[in-house]
C-alpha positions as CSV (number, residue, x, y, z in Angstrom):
1,M,-6.2,41.9,23.7
2,T,-6.8,39.2,21.2
3,L,-7.1,39.9,17.5
4,L,-10.8,39.0,17.7
5,K,-11.5,41.6,20.4
6,T,-9.4,44.1,18.4
7,F,-11.4,43.6,15.3
8,S,-14.6,44.3,17.1
9,K,-13.3,47.7,18.3
10,T,-11.6,48.8,15.1
11,N,-12.8,51.8,13.2
12,T,-12.7,51.4,9.5
13,L,-10.3,53.5,7.4
14,P,-12.4,56.0,5.4
15,E,-12.3,55.1,1.7
16,R,-11.0,58.5,0.7
17,Y,-7.6,57.7,2.2
18,S,-7.1,54.7,0.0
19,K,-7.8,56.8,-3.1
20,M,-5.2,59.4,-2.3
21,S,-1.9,59.4,-4.2
22,V,1.3,58.5,-2.3
23,E,2.7,61.9,-3.0
24,E,-0.4,63.6,-1.5
25,M,-0.3,61.5,1.6
26,V,3.4,62.0,2.2
27,A,3.0,65.8,1.9
28,R,0.0,65.8,4.2
29,V,1.9,63.7,6.9
30,H,4.8,66.1,6.8
31,E,2.4,69.0,7.1
32,I,0.7,67.6,10.1
33,K,4.0,66.6,11.8
34,N,5.2,70.2,11.4
35,L,1.9,71.5,12.7
36,L,1.9,69.4,15.8
37,G,5.7,69.8,16.5
38,K,6.8,68.5,19.8
39,R,3.3,67.6,20.8
40,L,3.6,64.5,18.5
41,F,6.1,61.6,18.9
42,L,6.2,59.0,16.3
43,P,8.3,55.8,17.1
44,A,8.5,53.0,14.5
45,H,9.6,49.4,15.0
46,H,12.5,48.0,12.9
47,Y,10.0,45.8,11.1
48,Q,7.9,48.7,9.7
49,K,7.8,49.5,6.0
50,D,9.9,52.3,4.6
51,E,6.8,54.3,3.9
52,I,6.4,54.5,7.7
53,V,10.0,54.6,8.8
54,Q,10.6,57.8,6.7
55,F,8.5,59.7,9.2
56,A,9.8,58.1,12.4
57,D,11.3,60.2,15.2
58,V,13.1,57.1,16.3
59,T,13.3,53.4,15.2
60,G,14.1,50.5,17.5
61,D,12.9,47.3,19.2
62,S,9.6,47.2,21.1
63,L,10.7,47.8,24.7
64,Q,13.3,50.3,23.6
65,L,10.7,52.4,21.8
66,A,8.3,52.3,24.7
67,K,11.1,53.5,27.1
68,I,12.1,56.3,24.7
69,S,8.5,57.3,24.3
70,A,8.1,57.5,28.1
71,E,11.2,59.7,28.4
72,N,9.6,62.2,26.0
73,K,7.7,64.5,28.3
74,D,6.8,67.0,25.6
75,A,4.6,64.8,23.5
76,D,0.8,64.8,24.0
77,Y,0.4,62.1,21.4
78,I,2.5,59.0,20.9
79,V,1.5,57.5,17.5
80,F,3.1,54.1,17.9
81,C,4.0,52.4,14.6
82,G,4.3,48.8,15.7
83,V,1.8,46.2,17.0
84,H,-0.7,46.2,19.8
85,F,1.4,44.8,22.7
86,M,4.1,47.4,22.0
87,A,1.6,50.2,22.2
88,E,0.3,48.8,25.4
89,T,3.8,48.9,26.9
90,A,4.2,52.5,25.7
91,D,0.9,53.4,27.4
92,M,2.0,51.7,30.7
93,L,5.3,53.5,30.8
94,S,4.2,57.0,29.6
95,A,2.6,59.7,31.6
96,D,-1.1,59.7,32.3
97,N,-1.6,62.9,30.2
98,Q,0.0,61.3,27.2
99,I,-2.2,59.5,24.6
100,V,-0.9,56.4,22.8
101,I,-2.4,55.7,19.4
102,L,-2.0,52.6,17.2
103,P,-2.8,53.7,13.6
104,D,-4.6,50.3,12.9
105,L,-6.0,48.3,15.8
106,K,-5.7,45.2,13.6
107,A,-1.9,45.4,13.9
108,G,-1.7,42.6,16.4
109,C,0.9,39.9,17.0
110,S,0.1,36.2,16.4
111,M,2.7,35.2,18.9
112,A,1.3,37.4,21.6
113,D,-2.2,36.1,20.9
114,M,-1.0,32.5,21.4
115,A,-1.1,33.1,25.2
116,N,-4.2,34.8,26.5
117,I,-4.9,35.3,30.2
118,H,-7.6,32.7,30.5
119,Q,-5.3,30.0,29.0
120,T,-2.5,31.1,31.3
121,E,-4.5,31.1,34.5
122,R,-5.9,27.7,33.6
123,A,-2.4,26.4,32.8
124,W,-1.0,27.7,36.1
125,I,-3.6,25.8,38.1
126,E,-2.6,22.5,36.4
127,L,1.1,23.2,36.7
128,Q,0.8,23.9,40.4
129,K,-0.9,20.6,40.8
130,L,2.0,18.9,39.0
131,F,5.0,20.8,40.4
132,G,3.7,22.7,43.4
133,D,5.2,26.1,44.3
134,T,8.4,25.5,42.4
135,I,7.7,27.5,39.2
136,L,8.5,31.1,38.3
137,P,6.7,32.6,35.2
138,L,8.8,34.6,32.7
139,T,7.2,36.3,29.7
140,Y,8.9,37.6,26.5
141,V,8.0,41.3,26.1
142,N,6.2,40.2,22.9
143,S,3.1,39.4,25.0
144,T,-0.1,41.2,26.1
145,A,-0.2,43.5,29.1
146,E,-2.4,40.9,30.8
147,I,0.3,38.2,30.5
148,K,3.0,40.6,31.8
149,A,0.7,41.4,34.7
150,F,0.2,37.6,35.4
151,C,4.0,37.3,35.7
152,G,4.2,40.3,37.9
153,K,1.5,38.9,40.3
154,N,3.3,35.6,40.5
155,G,6.8,36.8,41.3
156,G,8.0,36.7,37.7
157,A,9.3,39.2,35.2
158,T,9.6,40.1,31.5
159,V,12.5,39.3,29.2
160,T,13.8,40.6,25.9
161,S,15.8,38.7,23.3
162,S,18.8,40.7,24.4
163,N,18.6,40.0,28.1
164,A,16.9,36.6,28.1
165,K,20.0,34.7,29.4
166,E,20.3,37.1,32.4
167,M,16.6,36.8,33.2
168,V,16.5,33.0,32.9
169,S,19.5,32.8,35.2
170,W,17.7,35.1,37.6
171,A,14.6,33.0,37.5
172,F,16.5,29.9,38.4
173,D,17.9,31.7,41.4
174,Q,14.3,32.3,42.6
175,K,12.7,28.9,41.9
176,E,13.5,25.4,40.8
177,R,11.6,25.7,37.5
178,L,10.3,28.3,35.1
179,L,7.4,28.7,32.8
180,F,8.4,30.6,29.7
181,L,5.7,32.4,27.7
182,P,4.7,32.8,24.9
183,D,7.6,31.9,22.5
184,Q,8.9,28.4,23.0
185,H,11.9,28.9,20.7
186,L,13.4,31.8,22.5
187,G,12.8,29.9,25.8
188,R,14.4,26.7,24.5
189,N,17.4,28.4,22.8
190,T,18.1,30.5,25.9
191,A,17.8,27.7,28.4
192,Y,19.9,25.4,26.2
193,D,22.7,28.0,26.0
194,L,22.6,28.1,29.8
195,G,23.2,24.4,30.1
196,V,19.7,23.0,30.4
197,P,19.5,19.9,28.3
198,L,16.5,19.5,25.9
199,E,15.3,16.4,27.8
200,D,14.8,18.6,30.9
201,M,12.3,20.8,28.9
202,A,8.6,20.2,28.5
203,I,5.9,22.0,26.4
204,W,2.6,23.3,27.7
205,D,-0.1,23.1,25.0
206,P,-2.7,25.7,25.8
207,I,-5.2,24.3,23.4
208,S,-5.3,20.8,24.9
209,N,-4.4,22.2,28.3
210,Q,-1.8,19.6,29.0
211,L,1.9,19.1,29.5
212,I,3.9,17.5,26.7
213,F,6.9,15.6,28.0
214,D,8.9,12.8,26.4
215,G,10.4,11.6,29.7
216,T,9.0,9.5,32.5
217,N,10.2,11.4,35.5
218,L,8.5,14.8,35.9
219,E,11.0,15.8,38.5
220,Q,13.6,16.3,35.8
221,V,11.5,19.1,34.1
222,K,13.3,22.4,34.7
223,V,11.8,24.5,31.9
224,I,8.1,24.5,30.7
225,L,7.8,26.1,27.3
226,W,4.5,27.6,26.2
227,K,3.5,26.3,22.8
228,G,3.8,29.6,20.9
229,H,6.0,30.9,18.1
230,C,6.6,33.8,15.7
231,S,5.0,33.0,12.4
232,V,7.8,34.9,10.6
233,H,10.8,33.3,12.3
234,E,9.5,29.8,12.1
235,K,9.7,30.1,8.3
236,F,13.5,29.8,8.4
237,T,14.8,26.2,8.0
238,V,17.9,24.1,8.2
239,D,17.5,23.2,4.5
240,Q,17.8,26.9,3.7
241,I,21.0,27.1,5.7
242,A,22.3,23.9,4.0
243,D,21.7,25.5,0.6
244,F,23.7,28.5,1.5
245,R,26.5,26.3,2.9
246,E,26.6,24.3,-0.4
247,N,26.0,27.0,-3.0
248,H,27.0,30.2,-1.3
249,S,29.7,29.2,1.1
250,E,31.0,32.8,1.4
251,F,27.8,33.8,3.4
252,Q,27.7,34.0,7.1
253,I,24.4,32.9,8.6
254,I,22.9,35.2,11.3
255,V,19.4,34.5,12.8
256,H,17.1,35.7,15.5
257,P,16.6,33.4,18.6
258,E,12.9,33.2,17.8
259,C,13.9,30.8,15.1
260,T,13.7,27.0,15.8
261,H,16.4,25.3,17.9
262,E,17.7,23.5,14.8
263,V,18.1,26.7,12.8
264,V,19.8,28.5,15.6
265,R,22.2,25.7,16.2
266,A,23.0,25.5,12.4
267,S,23.7,29.2,12.1
268,D,27.0,31.0,12.6
269,L,25.5,33.7,14.9
270,N,22.2,34.3,16.6
271,G,20.9,37.2,18.6
272,S,18.4,40.0,19.1
273,T,17.4,42.4,16.4
274,H,19.8,44.9,17.9
275,F,22.6,42.3,17.9
276,I,21.9,41.5,14.2
277,I,22.0,45.2,13.2
278,E,25.1,45.9,15.2
279,T,26.9,42.8,13.9
280,I,26.2,43.7,10.3
281,K,27.0,47.4,10.8
282,H,30.5,46.6,12.2
283,A,31.2,43.7,9.8
284,E,34.1,44.0,7.3
285,P,33.2,45.6,4.0
286,G,32.8,42.9,1.3
287,T,31.4,40.3,3.7
288,S,28.2,38.4,2.8
289,W,25.3,37.8,5.2
290,A,22.2,35.7,5.0
291,V,19.9,37.0,7.7
292,G,17.1,35.1,9.4
293,T,14.7,37.8,10.5
294,E,11.8,40.0,9.2
295,M,12.1,41.0,5.5
296,N,11.6,44.7,5.9
297,L,14.5,45.0,8.2
298,V,16.7,42.8,6.0
299,N,15.9,44.9,3.0
300,R,16.7,48.1,5.0
301,L,20.0,46.6,6.2
302,A,20.9,45.8,2.5
303,Q,20.3,49.5,1.6
304,Q,22.1,51.0,4.6
305,F,25.2,48.8,4.4
306,S,25.7,48.5,0.6
307,D,29.4,47.8,1.2
308,K,28.3,44.3,2.2
309,K,26.1,41.7,0.5
310,I,23.0,41.2,2.7
311,V,20.1,38.9,1.7
312,S,17.3,37.0,3.5
313,L,18.0,33.5,4.5
314,N,14.5,32.8,3.1
315,P,14.1,34.8,-0.2
316,N,10.5,33.8,-0.4
317,L,9.6,35.2,3.0
318,C,6.8,37.7,3.3
319,P,7.0,40.6,5.7
320,C,5.2,40.4,9.0
321,L,1.6,40.7,7.9
322,T,0.2,42.2,11.1
323,M,3.1,44.6,11.6
324,N,2.5,45.8,8.0
325,R,-1.0,46.8,8.7
326,I,0.5,50.1,9.7
327,D,0.7,51.8,6.4
328,L,0.7,55.3,5.0
329,P,-3.1,55.7,4.7
330,H,-3.6,54.6,8.4
331,L,-0.8,56.8,9.6
332,L,-2.3,59.9,7.8
333,W,-5.8,59.0,9.1
334,S,-4.5,58.9,12.7
335,L,-2.7,62.2,12.4
336,K,-5.6,63.9,10.8
337,N,-7.9,62.7,13.5
338,I,-5.6,64.3,16.1
339,I,-5.7,67.8,14.5
340,E,-9.5,67.4,14.0
341,G,-9.9,66.6,17.7
342,K,-11.4,63.1,17.2
343,V,-8.6,60.8,18.3
344,E,-9.2,57.2,17.3
345,N,-7.5,53.9,18.2
346,V,-6.3,55.0,21.6
347,I,-4.5,52.2,23.5
348,K,-5.2,52.3,27.3
349,V,-4.3,49.6,29.8
350,D,-6.5,49.4,32.9
351,E,-4.8,50.4,36.2
352,E,-4.9,46.9,37.8
353,T,-3.2,45.3,34.8
354,K,-0.8,48.2,34.5
355,K,0.3,47.9,38.1
356,Y,1.3,44.3,37.9
357,A,2.7,44.5,34.4
358,I,5.0,47.3,35.4
359,T,6.1,45.2,38.4
360,A,7.2,42.5,35.9
361,L,8.9,45.1,33.7
362,N,10.7,46.7,36.7
363,R,12.0,43.3,37.9
364,M,13.7,43.0,34.5
365,M,14.9,46.6,34.2
């Protein structure tokens, strides 16, 4: 679902919630959680604000949270504190009797919205003309259910930032080429680490509906990168790394592979959110870390591991704006609607899309 479609279906938060004090909202959320007990499950993504994380039954990455939610058979309601595509996955993996709720339908993902199904199907037709039946589609789990289903229909699969190398290697065992959606940076960084030179990669521009390739021989193209990106991780630059190297040489630089190729190459370490958390968790006390990922998580790591110095690689970075639409008023509103029997903002993936999207997920898992 695009952000535009989401806006058209969004119910407006009643004004009274914005006027409540933080203390009142916190107390009310605790009260409703206790009232619902095991009937409620509240997963929260690592990038959520502390005002949400404090109520989480579990925190984690998107697919991890969806899988944990699906394993919880007691919950009637899964109030997913993340963004739209994450709640979609939770709905697809959970039981039919479980209801998945997103507290604010405007909590989308700009990266996921950079590849819609119409653009993808149109691109597939053109790419088949250029390369024939030699391409396997892979999609980052940070994509809509429709894009996951497209990959499932066409022999492809999903990937996470943790298993991207394994899945890209698998893809090359199936076909000569791969189309990687929707994040060009994760695709480029992963393929490069596996030995694919940059000159063997091309970019598909969904706006102009054309392949961007610097070479002259299309046969050398092995990886087609969808022109999409994470608006947060693109804000980290090599100049920021150079500044730390020159003025704060004691810092180790660790970044997410959604960062640009140049930033990943210039860093000391790169890896998934889980990798970043575990690396810092097990680092020696007294070490210093400049972290290239979402600001809420960086701040939380600094609080949790106060025996180390942890800062953002970009101190002027704003938290993910769409992720941060999930706030205390929207959470309380969602929970209150449940106990009043008027559930709002239910996420439901249609059966056809669900069937093929799960195929793509299962090929990975």
